[in-house]
C-alpha positions as YAML, in Angstrom:
chain: A
units: angstrom
residues:
- id: 1
  name: UNK
  ca: [111.68, 105.42, 81.36]
- id: 2
  name: UNK
  ca: [109.70, 108.62, 80.94]
- id: 3
  name: UNK
  ca: [111.04, 111.64, 82.83]
- id: 4
  name: UNK
  ca: [107.65, 112.23, 84.44]
- id: 5
  name: UNK
  ca: [107.16, 108.57, 85.47]
- id: 6
  name: UNK
  ca: [107.39, 109.32, 89.20]
- id: 7
  name: UNK
  ca: [105.26, 112.47, 89.10]
- id: 8
  name: UNK
  ca: [101.97, 111.84, 90.87]
- id: 9
  name: UNK
  ca: [98.83, 113.85, 91.31]
- id: 10
  name: UNK
  ca: [97.40, 114.58, 94.73]
- id: 11
  name: UNK
  ca: [94.19, 112.71, 93.99]
- id: 12
  name: UNK
  ca: [96.16, 109.58, 93.04]
- id: 13
  name: UNK
  ca: [98.05, 109.58, 96.32]
- id: 14
  name: UNK
  ca: [94.88, 109.99, 98.37]
- id: 15
  name: UNK
  ca: [93.07, 107.31, 96.38]
- id: 16
  name: UNK
  ca: [95.86, 104.76, 96.79]
- id: 17
  name: UNK
  ca: [97.15, 105.57, 100.30]
- id: 18
  name: UNK
  ca: [94.28, 107.36, 102.03]
- id: 19
  name: UNK
  ca: [96.47, 110.39, 102.80]
- id: 20
  name: UNK
  ca: [97.65, 113.44, 100.82]
- id: 21
  name: UNK
  ca: [101.18, 113.83, 99.53]
- id: 22
  name: UNK
  ca: [101.91, 116.49, 102.18]
- id: 23
  name: UNK
  ca: [101.21, 113.90, 104.89]
- id: 24
  name: UNK
  ca: [103.73, 111.46, 103.43]
- id: 25
  name: UNK
  ca: [106.31, 114.20, 102.98]
- id: 26
  name: UNK
  ca: [105.94, 115.02, 106.68]
- id: 27
  name: UNK
  ca: [106.21, 111.33, 107.62]
- id: 28
  name: UNK
  ca: [109.42, 110.99, 105.61]
- id: 29
  name: UNK
  ca: [110.88, 114.19, 107.09]
- id: 30
  name: UNK
  ca: [110.10, 112.99, 110.62]
- id: 31
  name: UNK
  ca: [111.77, 109.68, 109.76]
- id: 32
  name: UNK
  ca: [114.91, 111.59, 108.71]
- id: 33
  name: UNK
  ca: [114.63, 110.37, 105.13]
- id: 34
  name: UNK
  ca: [117.00, 112.99, 103.73]
- id: 35
  name: UNK
  ca: [119.91, 111.28, 105.46]
- id: 36
  name: UNK
  ca: [118.81, 107.68, 104.81]
- id: 37
  name: UNK
  ca: [118.91, 105.31, 101.88]
- id: 38
  name: UNK
  ca: [115.79, 105.27, 99.71]
- id: 39
  name: UNK
  ca: [115.32, 101.54, 100.40]
- id: 40
  name: UNK
  ca: [115.15, 102.28, 104.14]
- id: 41
  name: UNK
  ca: [112.48, 104.90, 103.51]
- id: 42
  name: UNK
  ca: [110.45, 102.52, 101.37]
- id: 43
  name: UNK
  ca: [110.71, 99.87, 104.08]
- id: 44
  name: UNK
  ca: [109.61, 102.37, 106.73]
- id: 45
  name: UNK
  ca: [106.53, 103.40, 104.76]
- id: 46
  name: UNK
  ca: [105.60, 99.78, 104.11]
- id: 47
  name: UNK
  ca: [106.16, 98.36, 107.58]
- id: 48
  name: UNK
  ca: [105.25, 101.29, 109.81]
- id: 49
  name: UNK
  ca: [102.48, 102.85, 107.75]
- id: 50
  name: UNK
  ca: [101.09, 100.00, 105.63]
- id: 51
  name: UNK
  ca: [101.82, 101.71, 102.32]
- id: 52
  name: UNK
  ca: [101.83, 99.28, 99.36]
- id: 53
  name: UNK
  ca: [105.33, 98.75, 97.90]
- id: 54
  name: UNK
  ca: [104.70, 100.58, 94.61]
- id: 55
  name: UNK
  ca: [103.36, 103.62, 96.43]
- id: 56
  name: UNK
  ca: [106.10, 103.52, 99.06]
- id: 57
  name: UNK
  ca: [108.65, 103.65, 96.23]
- id: 58
  name: UNK
  ca: [106.71, 106.38, 94.43]
- id: 59
  name: UNK
  ca: [106.39, 108.54, 97.54]
- id: 60
  name: UNK
  ca: [110.06, 108.06, 98.42]
- id: 61
  name: UNK
  ca: [111.18, 108.98, 94.91]
- id: 62
  name: UNK
  ca: [108.91, 112.03, 94.89]
- id: 63
  name: UNK
  ca: [110.37, 113.06, 98.25]
- id: 64
  name: UNK
  ca: [113.97, 112.83, 97.04]
- id: 65
  name: UNK
  ca: [113.15, 114.60, 93.76]
- id: 66
  name: UNK
  ca: [111.63, 117.48, 95.73]
- id: 67
  name: UNK
  ca: [114.79, 117.73, 97.85]
- id: 68
  name: UNK
  ca: [117.05, 118.29, 94.84]
...
């Protein structure tokens, strides 16, 4: 897998989710994502915010990459 596979552009996030990356970062922080399993974060984005699975995974991965 390419090292930059999970890197996304702001326009992509808005186009696919309707919200900017900063919005999703805030949502994940409010959810307490830093102390949860990535699968729980993906599930939260899908069920509570209607984010498609691919984008929920992408946003969660981007969030955790930014934390490290």
